[in-house]
All heavy atoms as an XYZ file, in Angstrom:
855
protein
N     -27.110     -0.837    -69.364
C     -26.292      0.205    -68.750
C     -26.890      0.412    -67.353
O     -26.049      0.591    -66.366
C     -26.372      1.340    -69.618
C     -25.322      2.421    -69.271
S     -23.770      1.743    -69.928
C     -23.041      3.213    -70.222
N     -28.211      0.629    -67.296
C     -28.797      0.866    -65.999
C     -28.643     -0.271    -65.007
O     -28.467     -0.071    -63.791
C     -30.359      1.105    -66.235
C     -30.611      2.495    -66.723
C     -32.171      2.648    -66.817
C     -32.510      4.057    -67.313
N     -33.885      4.338    -67.317
N     -28.700     -1.509    -65.556
C     -28.474     -2.681    -64.696
C     -27.075     -2.746    -64.116
O     -26.831     -3.105    -62.999
C     -28.759     -3.937    -65.453
C     -30.252     -4.126    -65.752
C     -30.487     -5.424    -66.367
O     -29.732     -6.487    -66.130
O     -31.438     -5.525    -67.066
N     -26.101     -2.356    -64.947
C     -24.745     -2.301    -64.396
C     -24.569     -1.209    -63.338
O     -23.910     -1.499    -62.292
C     -23.744     -1.856    -65.600
C     -23.477     -3.047    -66.543
C     -22.464     -2.657    -67.520
C     -22.151     -3.769    -68.495
N     -21.107     -3.373    -69.486
N     -25.297     -0.106    -63.498
C     -25.215      0.979    -62.474
C     -25.820      0.391    -61.184
O     -25.400      0.643    -60.038
C     -25.941      2.250    -63.010
C     -25.120      3.026    -63.874
C     -25.844      4.292    -64.267
N     -25.118      5.024    -65.328
C     -25.615      6.057    -65.930
N     -26.786      6.492    -65.627
N     -24.933      6.620    -66.871
N     -27.029     -0.227    -61.344
C     -27.741     -0.769    -60.200
C     -26.878     -1.757    -59.494
O     -26.826     -1.879    -58.207
C     -29.114     -1.365    -60.638
C     -30.144     -0.303    -60.895
C     -31.470     -0.996    -61.249
C     -32.507      0.016    -61.644
N     -33.878     -0.690    -61.962
N     -26.282     -2.656    -60.302
C     -25.440     -3.694    -59.695
C     -24.284     -3.096    -59.037
O     -23.861     -3.513    -57.878
C     -24.931     -4.673    -60.833
C     -24.274     -5.916    -60.403
C     -25.085     -6.745    -59.420
C     -23.834     -6.776    -61.607
N     -23.687     -2.028    -59.609
C     -22.484     -1.426    -59.012
C     -22.975     -0.759    -57.677
O     -22.226     -0.744    -56.698
C     -21.932     -0.344    -59.960
C     -20.594      0.204    -59.496
C     -20.012      1.101    -60.603
C     -18.667      1.657    -60.033
N     -18.048      2.462    -60.947
N     -24.113     -0.072    -57.701
C     -24.664      0.605    -56.500
C     -24.820     -0.406    -55.371
O     -24.592     -0.146    -54.277
C     -25.899      1.393    -56.767
C     -25.696      2.605    -57.567
C     -27.033      3.348    -57.649
N     -26.811      4.595    -58.566
C     -27.757      5.284    -58.997
N     -29.037      4.936    -58.722
N     -27.532      6.338    -59.790
N     -25.387     -1.556    -55.771
C     -25.610     -2.557    -54.764
C     -24.288     -3.079    -54.151
O     -24.240     -3.276    -52.926
C     -26.339     -3.782    -55.407
C     -27.805     -3.579    -55.583
C     -28.414     -4.824    -56.081
N     -29.869     -4.554    -56.471
C     -30.619     -5.378    -57.123
N     -30.160     -6.564    -57.457
N     -31.828     -5.058    -57.422
N     -23.358     -3.301    -55.019
C     -22.040     -3.711    -54.524
C     -21.406     -2.621    -53.631
O     -20.802     -2.929    -52.561
C     -21.051     -3.917    -55.729
C     -21.304     -5.257    -56.366
C     -20.178     -5.480    -57.399
N     -20.706     -6.346    -58.493
C     -20.201     -6.404    -59.631
N     -19.260     -5.577    -60.029
N     -20.695     -7.221    -60.574
N     -21.593     -1.390    -53.995
C     -21.007     -0.250    -53.260
C     -21.763     -0.192    -51.896
O     -21.146     -0.022    -50.838
C     -21.154      1.066    -53.961
C     -20.239      1.234    -55.176
O     -19.282      0.477    -55.159
O     -20.499      2.070    -55.976
N     -23.072     -0.368    -51.837
C     -23.805     -0.332    -50.639
C     -23.401     -1.533    -49.748
O     -23.170     -1.377    -48.578
C     -25.401     -0.395    -50.956
C     -25.945      0.906    -51.456
C     -27.468      0.718    -51.609
C     -28.093      2.044    -52.079
N     -29.559      1.952    -52.296
N     -23.275     -2.668    -50.381
C     -22.901     -3.851    -49.587
C     -21.424     -3.636    -49.022
O     -21.168     -3.942    -47.938
C     -22.877     -5.102    -50.542
C     -22.587     -6.454    -49.765
C     -23.473     -6.696    -48.709
C     -22.506     -7.515    -50.848
N     -20.550     -3.119    -49.863
C     -19.241     -2.778    -49.359
C     -19.178     -1.783    -48.287
O     -18.469     -1.915    -47.320
N     -20.080     -0.747    -48.422
C     -20.162      0.260    -47.276
C     -20.719     -0.345    -46.031
O     -20.244     -0.019    -44.938
C     -20.991      1.439    -47.822
C     -20.381      2.304    -48.875
O     -19.149      2.250    -48.977
N     -21.175      3.036    -49.630
N     -21.713     -1.180    -46.213
C     -22.310     -1.901    -44.981
C     -21.231     -2.754    -44.327
O     -21.138     -2.717    -43.118
C     -23.507     -2.607    -45.424
C     -24.761     -1.802    -45.681
C     -25.910     -2.700    -45.885
N     -27.045     -1.804    -46.205
C     -28.178     -2.235    -46.834
N     -28.264     -3.470    -47.107
N     -29.137     -1.317    -47.061
N     -20.477     -3.471    -45.109
C     -19.517     -4.435    -44.583
C     -18.383     -3.582    -43.819
O     -17.950     -3.988    -42.798
C     -18.947     -5.246    -45.666
C     -19.833     -6.255    -46.213
S     -20.471     -7.301    -44.951
C     -19.701     -8.806    -45.286
N     -17.983     -2.482    -44.513
C     -17.014     -1.635    -43.828
C     -17.573     -1.123    -42.567
O     -16.849     -0.991    -41.533
C     -16.601     -0.523    -44.788
N     -18.772     -0.615    -42.559
C     -19.418     -0.057    -41.347
C     -19.551     -1.069    -40.211
O     -19.190     -0.889    -39.094
C     -20.797      0.451    -41.686
C     -21.523      1.239    -40.590
C     -20.724      2.416    -40.153
C     -22.905      1.672    -41.004
N     -19.901     -2.370    -40.623
C     -19.966     -3.463    -39.627
C     -18.603     -3.805    -39.129
O     -18.334     -4.008    -37.893
C     -20.643     -4.737    -40.310
C     -22.081     -4.413    -40.542
C     -20.424     -5.902    -39.473
C     -22.803     -5.609    -41.394
N     -17.545     -3.796    -39.999
C     -16.238     -4.022    -39.552
C     -15.718     -2.971    -38.613
O     -15.110     -3.323    -37.524
N     -16.002     -1.691    -38.905
C     -15.485     -0.573    -38.023
C     -16.264     -0.792    -36.750
O     -15.663     -0.571    -35.645
C     -15.802      0.712    -38.706
C     -14.828      0.891    -39.817
C     -15.659      1.846    -37.747
C     -15.085      2.083    -40.798
N     -17.592     -1.037    -36.767
C     -18.345     -1.212    -35.525
C     -17.780     -2.336    -34.572
O     -17.552     -2.159    -33.447
C     -19.826     -1.445    -35.808
O     -20.290     -0.430    -36.678
C     -20.702     -1.526    -34.578
N     -17.457     -3.450    -35.272
C     -16.875     -4.549    -34.499
C     -15.490     -4.190    -33.907
O     -15.221     -4.556    -32.706
C     -16.713     -5.744    -35.352
C     -17.980     -6.561    -35.768
C     -17.733     -7.638    -36.795
C     -18.719     -7.072    -34.560
N     -14.674     -3.482    -34.605
C     -13.437     -3.068    -34.135
C     -13.571     -2.099    -32.850
O     -12.994     -2.251    -31.878
C     -12.593     -2.367    -35.147
C     -11.389     -1.634    -34.625
C     -12.170     -3.391    -36.266
N     -14.532     -1.190    -33.050
C     -14.733     -0.228    -31.957
C     -15.330     -0.923    -30.712
O     -14.871     -0.653    -29.640
C     -15.754      0.863    -32.373
C     -15.033      1.809    -33.411
C     -16.213      1.708    -31.235
C     -15.834      2.806    -34.028
N     -16.288     -1.866    -30.890
C     -16.802     -2.602    -29.744
C     -15.740     -3.516    -29.108
O     -15.746     -3.580    -27.874
C     -17.978     -3.546    -30.201
C     -19.279     -2.820    -30.648
C     -20.256     -3.754    -31.130
C     -19.864     -2.072    -29.496
N     -14.878     -4.143    -29.839
C     -13.805     -4.848    -29.201
C     -12.854     -3.959    -28.495
O     -12.408     -4.355    -27.438
C     -13.028     -5.677    -30.336
O     -12.375     -4.908    -31.285
N     -12.575     -2.807    -29.022
C     -11.688     -1.869    -28.303
C     -12.411     -1.392    -26.947
O     -11.719     -1.315    -25.925
C     -11.407     -0.606    -29.138
C     -10.432     -0.961    -30.249
S     -10.123      0.459    -31.415
C      -9.307      1.531    -30.241
N     -13.695     -1.124    -26.978
C     -14.417     -0.780    -25.786
C     -14.333     -1.877    -24.823
O     -14.166     -1.634    -23.612
C     -15.902     -0.402    -26.164
C     -16.685     -0.273    -24.908
C     -15.815      0.934    -26.947
N     -14.517     -3.125    -25.173
C     -14.478     -4.246    -24.335
C     -13.032     -4.365    -23.685
O     -12.966     -4.561    -22.409
C     -14.798     -5.521    -25.037
N     -12.040     -4.216    -24.460
C     -10.763     -4.311    -23.973
C     -10.373     -3.166    -22.959
O      -9.866     -3.447    -21.844
C      -9.652     -4.327    -25.101
C      -8.208     -4.154    -24.557
C      -9.765     -5.640    -25.838
N     -10.761     -1.994    -23.336
C     -10.511     -0.913    -22.452
C     -11.292     -1.022    -21.096
O     -10.818     -0.776    -20.005
C     -10.953      0.408    -23.090
C     -11.005      1.551    -22.085
C      -9.955      0.745    -24.168
N     -12.523     -1.575    -21.153
C     -13.293     -1.829    -20.012
C     -12.672     -2.892    -19.082
O     -12.685     -2.648    -17.882
C     -14.718     -2.283    -20.340
C     -15.738     -2.266    -19.204
O     -15.408     -1.650    -18.186
N     -16.745     -3.006    -19.371
N     -12.171     -3.961    -19.695
C     -11.482     -5.023    -18.903
C     -10.287     -4.487    -18.286
O      -9.937     -4.823    -17.045
C     -11.249     -6.202    -19.738
C     -12.408     -7.084    -20.198
C     -12.013     -8.101    -21.191
C     -13.093     -7.725    -19.081
N      -9.445     -3.743    -18.954
C      -8.208     -3.204    -18.435
C      -8.568     -2.172    -17.336
O      -7.886     -2.139    -16.281
C      -7.393     -2.497    -19.471
C      -6.825     -3.460    -20.587
C      -5.973     -4.406    -20.016
N      -4.581     -3.709    -20.174
C      -3.516     -4.164    -19.582
N      -3.534     -5.352    -18.763
N      -2.382     -3.591    -19.679
N      -9.721     -1.364    -17.512
C     -10.059     -0.436    -16.469
C     -10.433     -1.152    -15.163
O     -10.056     -0.751    -14.085
N     -11.116     -2.284    -15.311
C     -11.579     -3.066    -14.086
C     -10.298     -3.622    -13.481
O     -10.147     -3.637    -12.173
C     -12.471     -4.181    -14.515
O     -13.533     -3.565    -15.211
C     -12.989     -5.009    -13.350
N      -9.296     -4.123    -14.199
C      -8.083     -4.639    -13.743
C      -7.339     -3.563    -12.970
O      -6.812     -3.808    -11.874
C      -7.298     -5.266    -14.804
O      -6.042     -5.570    -14.396
N      -7.342     -2.341    -13.551
C      -6.528     -1.227    -12.898
C      -7.258     -0.881    -11.611
O      -6.576     -0.440    -10.657
C      -6.452     -0.109    -13.868
C      -5.425     -0.322    -15.054
C      -5.496      0.829    -15.962
C      -4.025     -0.504    -14.575
N      -8.555     -0.831    -11.549
C      -9.250     -0.511    -10.362
C      -8.905     -1.457     -9.210
O      -8.681     -1.092     -8.083
C     -10.784     -0.472    -10.630
C     -11.219      0.786    -11.265
C     -12.754      0.712    -11.516
C     -13.089      1.924    -12.430
N     -14.617      1.873    -12.642
N      -8.792     -2.736     -9.638
C      -8.467     -3.775     -8.579
C      -6.952     -3.576     -8.115
O      -6.755     -3.645     -6.890
N      -6.139     -3.285     -8.955
C      -4.785     -2.940     -8.516
C      -4.698     -1.671     -7.671
O      -3.971     -1.685     -6.682
C      -3.883     -2.747     -9.826
C      -3.273     -3.983    -10.455
C      -2.282     -3.509    -11.451
N      -1.758     -4.620    -12.192
C      -1.085     -4.454    -13.274
N      -0.897     -3.250    -13.757
N      -0.803     -5.451    -14.063
N      -5.462     -0.737     -8.092
C      -5.462      0.502     -7.324
C      -5.949      0.266     -5.842
O      -5.315      0.783     -4.904
C      -6.386      1.549     -7.940
C      -6.302      2.913     -7.278
O      -5.231      3.353     -6.904
O      -7.377      3.523     -7.123
N      -6.977     -0.628     -5.724
C      -7.408     -0.944     -4.447
C      -6.369     -1.664     -3.605
O      -6.168     -1.344     -2.427
C      -8.717     -1.828     -4.546
C      -9.384     -2.135     -3.212
C      -9.793     -0.996     -2.423
C     -10.611     -3.100     -3.511
N      -5.634     -2.541     -4.245
C      -4.598     -3.316     -3.576
C      -3.477     -2.301     -3.173
O      -2.966     -2.455     -1.982
C      -3.947     -4.332     -4.454
C      -4.821     -5.617     -4.819
C      -4.121     -6.527     -5.839
O      -2.946     -6.457     -5.922
O      -4.943     -7.280     -6.416
N      -3.122     -1.393     -3.971
C      -2.125     -0.464     -3.650
C      -2.539      0.449     -2.515
O      -1.795      0.862     -1.699
C      -1.672      0.419     -4.860
C      -0.888     -0.413     -5.858
C      -1.040     -0.221     -7.255
C       0.015     -1.428     -5.509
C      -0.334     -0.965     -8.179
C       0.699     -2.172     -6.383
C       0.537     -1.907     -7.757
O       1.248     -2.628     -8.660
N      -3.786      0.832     -2.449
C      -4.318      1.670     -1.378
C      -4.219      0.935     -0.050
O      -3.825      1.487      0.927
C      -5.754      2.103     -1.556
C      -5.926      3.096     -2.722
C      -7.330      3.481     -3.011
O      -8.266      2.922     -2.346
N      -7.623      4.489     -3.854
N      -4.523     -0.377     -0.072
C      -4.507     -1.187      1.205
C      -2.975     -1.260      1.604
O      -2.637     -1.125      2.757
C      -5.020     -2.604      0.991
C      -6.589     -2.501      0.769
C      -4.690     -3.537      2.072
C      -7.252     -3.706      0.311
N      -2.076     -1.547      0.646
C      -0.585     -1.574      0.946
C      -0.156     -0.249      1.504
O       0.701     -0.178      2.414
C       0.178     -1.943     -0.323
C       0.097     -3.379     -0.624
C       1.000     -3.683     -1.828
C       1.003     -5.080     -2.295
N       1.822     -5.311     -3.440
N      -0.609      0.837      0.920
C      -0.119      2.188      1.404
C      -0.634      2.434      2.795
O       0.050      2.971      3.567
C      -0.785      3.283      0.428
C      -0.311      4.625      0.794
C      -0.897      5.697     -0.063
O      -1.733      5.394     -0.999
O      -0.537      6.889      0.097
N      -1.944      2.040      3.148
C      -2.482      2.261      4.503
C      -1.562      1.333      5.427
O      -1.268      1.802      6.604
C      -3.956      1.844      4.451
C      -4.833      2.829      3.872
C      -6.282      2.313      3.767
O      -6.532      1.215      4.278
O      -7.091      2.965      3.132
N      -1.322      0.188      5.119
C      -0.476     -0.705      5.995
C       0.869     -0.203      6.196
O       1.424     -0.165      7.278
C      -0.380     -2.231      5.426
C      -1.722     -2.907      5.462
O      -2.583     -2.619      6.304
N      -1.811     -3.915      4.626
N       1.525      0.343      5.113
C       2.861      0.933      5.269
C       2.796      2.174      6.110
O       3.704      2.423      6.901
C       3.444      1.226      3.884
C       3.859     -0.012      3.070
C       4.256      0.364      1.684
C       4.963     -0.745      3.732
N       1.816      2.986      5.991
C       1.528      4.210      6.721
C       1.437      3.845      8.212
O       2.087      4.547      9.073
C       0.414      5.043      6.290
C       0.289      6.384      6.960
C       1.402      7.265      6.738
O       1.918      7.437      5.640
N       1.947      7.934      7.766
N       0.696      2.809      8.481
C       0.505      2.326      9.863
C       1.822      1.938     10.429
O       2.157      2.298     11.561
C      -0.555      1.226      9.933
C      -0.789      0.610     11.242
C      -1.422      1.697     12.236
C      -1.736     -0.523     11.206
N       2.601      1.172      9.653
C       3.904      0.663     10.067
C       4.864      1.811     10.354
O       5.668      1.832     11.304
C       4.491     -0.191      9.038
C       4.906     -1.562      9.635
C       5.330     -2.495      8.519
N       6.790     -2.671      8.609
C       7.527     -3.279      7.736
N       6.963     -3.643      6.592
N       8.766     -3.464      7.886
N       4.810      2.813      9.486
C       5.700      4.033      9.585
C       5.322      4.752     10.854
O       6.237      5.113     11.649
C       5.447      4.948      8.321
C       6.222      6.207      8.449
C       7.729      6.039      8.415
C       5.831      7.162      7.267
N       4.019      4.862     11.163
C       3.635      5.556     12.388
C       4.180      4.793     13.658
O       4.607      5.416     14.636
C       2.198      5.743     12.480
C       1.556      6.642     11.437
O       2.322      7.463     10.904
O       0.368      6.564     11.146
N       4.048      3.417     13.594
C       4.496      2.622     14.690
C       6.033      2.722     14.835
O       6.513      2.860     16.061
C       4.168      1.192     14.493
C       2.709      0.875     14.629
C       2.377     -0.542     14.159
O       3.127     -1.272     13.531
N       1.205     -0.979     14.499
N       6.746      2.798     13.815
C       8.207      2.932     13.880
C       8.581      4.338     14.391
O       9.617      4.471     15.097
C       8.826      2.630     12.501
C       8.776      1.184     12.125
C       9.470      0.217     13.109
O      10.564      0.580     13.625
O       8.878     -0.849     13.345
N       7.833      5.299     13.980
C       8.178      6.642     14.510
C       7.919      6.734     15.969
O       8.752      7.367     16.746
C       7.325      7.712     13.734
C       7.800      7.952     12.329
C       6.952      8.888     11.550
O       5.766      9.185     11.984
O       7.366      9.325     10.463
N       6.901      6.165     16.468
C       6.581      6.131     17.895
C       7.675      5.380     18.641
O       8.021      5.721     19.724
C       5.209      5.723     18.219
O       5.115      4.392     18.548
N       8.057      4.237     18.002
C       9.151      3.439     18.637
C      10.430      4.252     18.658
O      11.138      4.113     19.642
C       9.344      2.158     17.792
C      10.355      1.254     18.416
C      10.300     -0.097     17.660
N      11.480     -0.897     18.053
C      12.483     -1.151     17.342
N      12.615     -0.749     16.046
N      13.511     -1.929     17.798
N      10.704      4.979     17.601
C      11.934      5.817     17.599
C      11.827      6.845     18.717
O      12.883      7.154     19.372
C      12.104      6.528     16.289
N      10.678      7.475     18.929
C      10.560      8.439     20.030
C      10.803      7.756     21.341
O      11.487      8.199     22.192
C       9.142      9.016     19.948
C       8.866      9.891     21.227
C       9.017      9.968     18.786
N      10.201      6.596     21.527
C      10.433      5.829     22.736
C      11.939      5.419     22.998
O      12.430      5.587     24.111
C       9.611      4.552     22.744
C       9.692      3.787     24.073
C       9.110      4.449     25.260
O       8.139      5.185     25.150
N       9.777      4.445     26.339
N      12.586      5.034     21.959
C      13.952      4.733     22.081
C      14.832      5.867     22.406
O      15.727      5.795     23.172
C      14.479      4.022     20.765
C      13.993      2.643     20.486
C      14.377      2.197     19.105
C      14.574      1.642     21.591
N      14.531      7.044     21.905
C      15.185      8.273     22.217
C      15.004      8.596     23.682
O      15.948      8.985     24.409
C      14.737      9.420     21.285
C      15.465     10.721     21.521
C      16.911     10.682     21.261
O      17.442      9.851     20.580
O      17.601     11.506     21.795
N      13.744      8.478     24.163
C      13.523      8.810     25.566
C      14.232      7.800     26.465
O      14.884      8.139     27.513
C      11.988      8.657     25.856
C      11.142      9.756     25.257
C       9.677      9.452     25.449
O       9.289      8.518     25.935
O       8.917     10.313     25.001
N      14.332      6.495     26.033
C      15.038      5.505     26.755
C      16.516      5.772     26.753
O      17.327      5.676     27.802
C      14.967      4.137     26.295
C      13.520      3.565     26.476
O      12.754      4.175     27.413
O      13.085      2.535     25.875
N      17.129      6.265     25.639
C      18.587      6.626     25.499
C      18.857      7.757     26.530
O      19.892      7.794     27.161
C      18.830      7.051     24.052
C      20.308      7.287     23.834
C      20.580      7.894     22.481
N      20.044      9.237     22.285
C      20.651     10.377     22.724
N      21.824     10.301     23.374
N      20.157     11.557     22.589
N      17.979      8.723     26.620
C      18.187      9.858     27.503
C      18.149      9.361     28.947
O      18.913      9.756     29.834
C      17.170     10.995     27.207
C      17.483     11.583     25.853
C      17.207     12.012     28.274
C      16.467     12.629     25.311
N      17.136      8.433     29.280
C      16.911      7.959     30.612
C      18.131      7.218     31.130
O      18.550      7.252     32.266
C      15.661      7.178     30.734
C      15.477      6.526     31.984
C      15.261      7.175     33.147
C      15.506      5.109     32.123
C      15.027      6.543     34.400
C      15.343      4.414     33.257
C      15.046      5.168     34.441
O      14.921      4.573     35.640
N      18.696      6.338     30.254
C      19.816      5.512     30.749
C      21.067      6.324     30.978
O      22.023      5.817     31.614
C      20.110      4.386     29.703
C      18.999      3.415     29.553
C      20.679      4.884     28.358
N      21.105      7.560     30.679
C      22.227      8.382     30.972
C      22.026      9.206     32.298
O      22.941      9.921     32.739
C      22.464      9.440     29.830
C      22.917      8.704     28.501
C      22.926      9.713     27.332
O      22.558     10.816     27.427
N      23.506      9.182     26.259
N      20.934      8.979     32.952
C      20.660      9.727     34.139
C      21.195      8.993     35.376
O      21.505      7.818     35.359
C      19.046      9.927     34.389
O      18.543      8.620     34.479
C      18.464     10.691     33.237
N      21.384      9.761     36.462
C      21.906      9.147     37.664
C      20.811      8.199     38.332
O      21.209      7.132     38.789
C      22.184     10.258     38.665
C      22.857      9.844     39.957
C      23.156     10.977     40.819
C      23.787     10.446     42.152
N      24.171     11.569     43.071
N      19.561      8.493     38.122
C      18.517      7.697     38.652
C      18.571      6.250     38.110
O      18.460      5.257     38.753
C      17.151      8.333     38.349
C      16.020      7.528     38.864
C      14.632      8.205     38.463
O      14.665      9.140     37.642
N      13.647      7.688     38.964
N      18.766      6.208     36.763
C      18.930      4.870     36.137
C      20.115      4.018     36.590
O      20.067      2.891     36.812
C      18.946      5.085     34.589
C      19.167      3.817     33.817
C      18.058      2.880     33.664
C      20.410      3.432     33.329
C      18.289      1.725     32.974
C      20.608      2.219     32.709
C      19.541      1.351     32.521
O      19.804      0.125     31.849
N      21.208      4.766     36.713
C      22.458      4.164     37.094
C      22.289      3.581     38.594
O      22.636      2.414     38.840
C      23.640      5.095     37.075
C      23.912      5.490     35.622
C      24.955      4.583     37.736
C      24.920      6.684     35.383
N      21.691      4.372     39.469
C      21.419      3.804     40.837
C      20.544      2.659     40.765
O      20.734      1.642     41.466
C      20.853      4.940     41.683
C      21.857      6.004     42.028
C      21.182      7.131     42.942
O      20.059      7.078     43.091
O      21.984      8.028     43.328
N      19.475      2.676     39.977
C      18.515      1.573     39.950
C      19.179      0.331     39.408
O      18.938     -0.690     39.981
C      17.404      1.973     38.956
C      16.334      0.920     38.765
C      15.261      1.428     37.735
C      14.267      0.249     37.495
N      13.327      0.571     36.388
N      20.013      0.406     38.426
C      20.764     -0.770     37.912
C      21.691     -1.299     38.890
O      21.916     -2.502     38.965
C      21.381     -0.423     36.522
C      20.444     -0.274     35.405
S      19.543     -1.844     35.077
C      17.954     -1.381     35.511
N      22.402     -0.398     39.621
C      23.328     -0.863     40.641
C      22.681     -1.612     41.760
O      23.182     -2.587     42.163
C      24.061      0.385     41.191
N      21.492     -1.150     42.066
C      20.770     -1.876     43.118
C      20.225     -3.198     42.600
O      20.412     -4.253     43.222
C      19.516     -0.962     43.591
C      19.962      0.094     44.484
C      18.797      0.985     44.876
C      19.266      2.144     45.753
N      18.121      3.025     46.096
N      19.632     -3.189     41.452
C      19.000     -4.437     40.937
C      20.030     -5.460     40.485
O      19.915     -6.654     40.784
C      18.103     -4.073     39.687
C      16.878     -3.411     40.136
C      15.977     -3.089     38.804
O      16.301     -3.484     37.697
O      14.982     -2.344     38.967
N      21.049     -5.047     39.748
C      21.983     -6.032     39.181
C      23.139     -6.360     40.080
O      23.560     -7.548     40.118
C      22.568     -5.445     37.845
C      21.479     -5.095     36.853
C      21.076     -6.232     35.990
C      20.073     -5.806     34.978
N      19.630     -6.751     34.114
N      23.691     -5.328     40.806
C      24.841     -5.583     41.635
C      24.576     -5.725     43.091
O      25.384     -6.022     43.864
C      25.815     -4.467     41.362
C      26.250     -4.308     39.936
C      27.118     -3.005     39.757
C      27.039     -5.525     39.422
N      23.229     -5.318     43.457
C      22.971     -5.474     44.900
C      23.558     -4.380     45.749
O      23.745     -4.461     47.015
N      24.039     -3.282     45.172
C      24.655     -2.143     45.847
C      23.566     -1.234     46.532
O      22.395     -1.239     46.104
C      25.508     -1.301     44.939
C      26.640     -2.045     44.212
C      27.362     -1.081     43.298
C      27.607     -2.647     45.238
N      23.933     -0.603     47.580
C      23.092      0.390     48.255
C      23.823      1.680     48.527
O      24.987      1.710     48.509
C      22.574     -0.131     49.616
C      21.664     -1.400     49.412
C      23.703     -0.535     50.498
N      23.004      2.764     48.730
C      23.723      4.042     49.071
C      24.271      3.934     50.500
O      23.888      3.094     51.224
C      22.636      5.212     48.985
C      22.283      5.506     47.577
O      23.051      5.354     46.654
N      21.050      5.944     47.347
N      25.179      4.897     50.788
C      25.828      4.862     52.128
C      24.778      5.081     53.241
O      24.984      4.438     54.354
C      26.880      5.972     52.162
C      28.088      5.757     51.259
C      29.019      6.934     51.371
O      28.767      7.867     51.941
N      30.217      6.644     50.765
N      23.751      5.810     53.055
C      22.827      6.017     54.120
C      21.712      5.016     54.220
O      20.783      5.061     54.982
C      22.234      7.494     54.067
C      21.552      7.699     52.704
O      21.772      6.839     51.795
O      20.824      8.634     52.558
N      21.687      3.947     53.361
C      20.632      2.951     53.389
C      21.157      1.747     54.071
O      22.303      1.358     54.109
C      20.303      2.568     51.846
C      19.638      3.721     51.109
C      19.339      3.215     49.637
O      19.975      2.253     49.051
O      18.369      3.875     49.107
N      20.143      1.082     54.647
C      20.429     -0.148     55.429
C      19.730     -1.372     54.576
O      18.597     -1.208     54.274
C      19.976     -0.177     56.800
C      20.543      0.983     57.577
C      20.090     -1.462     57.457
C      20.045      1.265     58.878
N      20.427     -2.417     54.369
C      19.890     -3.492     53.592
C      19.387     -4.496     54.668
O      20.156     -4.972     55.556
C      21.011     -4.140     52.744
C      20.566     -5.303     51.967
C      19.524     -4.918     51.019
C      21.731     -5.923     51.248
N      18.082     -4.823     54.585
C      17.443     -5.798     55.468
C      17.210     -7.045     54.694
O      16.636     -7.163     53.575
C      16.148     -5.245     55.958
C      16.155     -3.944     56.814
C      14.860     -3.571     57.116
C      16.995     -4.172     58.080
N      17.743     -8.185     55.296
C      17.536     -9.444     54.681
C      16.554    -10.247     55.531
O      16.672    -10.211     56.766
C      18.839    -10.280     54.525
C      19.791     -9.562     53.606
C      21.038    -10.510     53.503
C      22.045     -9.864     52.535
N      23.221    -10.662     52.411
N      15.637    -10.961     54.832
C      14.641    -11.719     55.620
C      15.339    -12.921     56.245
O      16.173    -13.509     55.715
C      13.559    -12.141     54.618
C      14.247    -12.016     53.346
C      15.323    -10.975     53.466
N      14.856    -13.269     57.481
C      15.441    -14.383     58.213
C      14.778    -15.619     57.652
O      13.531    -15.662     57.491
C      15.135    -14.289     59.707
C      15.716    -15.513     60.450
C      15.748    -13.035     60.220
N      15.506    -16.655     57.431
C      14.937    -17.946     56.877
C      14.779    -18.979     57.954
O      15.466    -19.280     58.777
C      15.743    -18.440     55.703
C      15.758    -17.486     54.619
C      16.631    -17.965     53.463
O      17.302    -18.983     53.594
N      16.618    -17.215     52.366
């Protein structure tokens, strides 16, 4: 009877140890997977930060371009711009101006 109890206790201890080893292996594998995924996510986060910085830079450039275009839109509606284009493109002059051409 005592031998049966000892044998049963040994089996129970062995079963408990095996269960403990199994649980430990499962936990270690979960830790490894979580660690690998965390590293992967950190890499992605870095990529996204770089993309965000590039997009922010592009946005700033486009905003400054929009301001410049608005200034140009206002300028082309002025009399000064119209006179400048008339002189450059059409060769026109004001009534009180004299056009001098070089002798060839």
